[in-house]
N, C-alpha and C positions, 0 to 999 in steps of 0.2 A: 570492465571499466568502472572505476569508482566515481560516483558523483560527489559533488561538493557536500551535499546534504548527508550522504552516507559517511563521508569522511568526518564531518563535524560530529555526527552522532557517535562514531567510533572513538573519536578523540575525547569526547565528554565521558564516555564509559571508561576509557583507559585512565584518564586523570582521576576519576572517582575511585577506581580500583587502587591506584597508587596511593591516594590520600588515605583511604581506609587502611591500607597496609602499614603506612607510616603511623597512623593513630594507634594501631594495634601493637606496635612495638613497645616493649616495656620501658618505662622511664628508669633512669638510674636511681639507685638508693642514695639517700642523703648520708654523707660521711660526717662523723662527729667532728672531723677536722675542718669542715667547711666554715667559712667566716660567719655566715648567718646561724649555723648550728651552734657554734661556740657562743655567739652573742645571746642565744636563747637557752643555753644550758642543755642542749639536746643530748640525750643519752639513748643509744639504740636499744638498750635493755634497761627499762625503767627500774627494775629491782637493783641495778648497780649504780643508780644515780647517787652522787654525793652532794647534790644541791640541797640546801636547807629547806627550800620550798616544796620539795617532793614529799608527797604523802602516800603511804602504802595503798596499793590498789589503783593508783592513777596510771593510766597508759593511753596512748593514742587511740586504741580501739574504743575507749569510752570517753573520748574528748569530742566536744561539739565541733571542732574544726576539722577533724579527720573525715575524709571523704571516701575511704575504702569501704568495701562491702563487708558485712558481718561475716566473720569466719576466715577472711583472707589474711594472709601473712603480712601484706603491706598494702598501702594505698596512698593516694595523693593528699597533700595538705596545702592549703593556699599560702602558708608561710614559707614553703619551700617549692616555689614554682618550677614545674618541669621535672620534679624529682618525687620519688616515693619515700615514705617513711614506714618503718616497721610498726605493725599494730601493737607491738610490745614496747615501743619506745615512749619517751616522755620529754617534754621541754617546759620551760617556765611559762609559756602561753597557754598551758593546759586549762581547759574550762570544761567541767563535767557536763556531759549531755543531760538534758532535762528529761 
């Protein structure tokens, strides 16, 4: 027989496990065709950017806004909520890390 207390504890553990599983799922990558990406001149490969503001050596991996870990292929950026950007990408909001 399951008591209410045991049931509640199991429910909390179950919900926590589900939430962490959802958080662990990889977010989708930003597409160059996304409206926000177009507005920011996003290029998934910085070296192929045709934007006049692009300067050689600039990429998300060395941008102050990039939240990915060093050495990872992609990571989150607050400009593209819920999506990942390539560490080799670039956009006009680029700000060199200090």
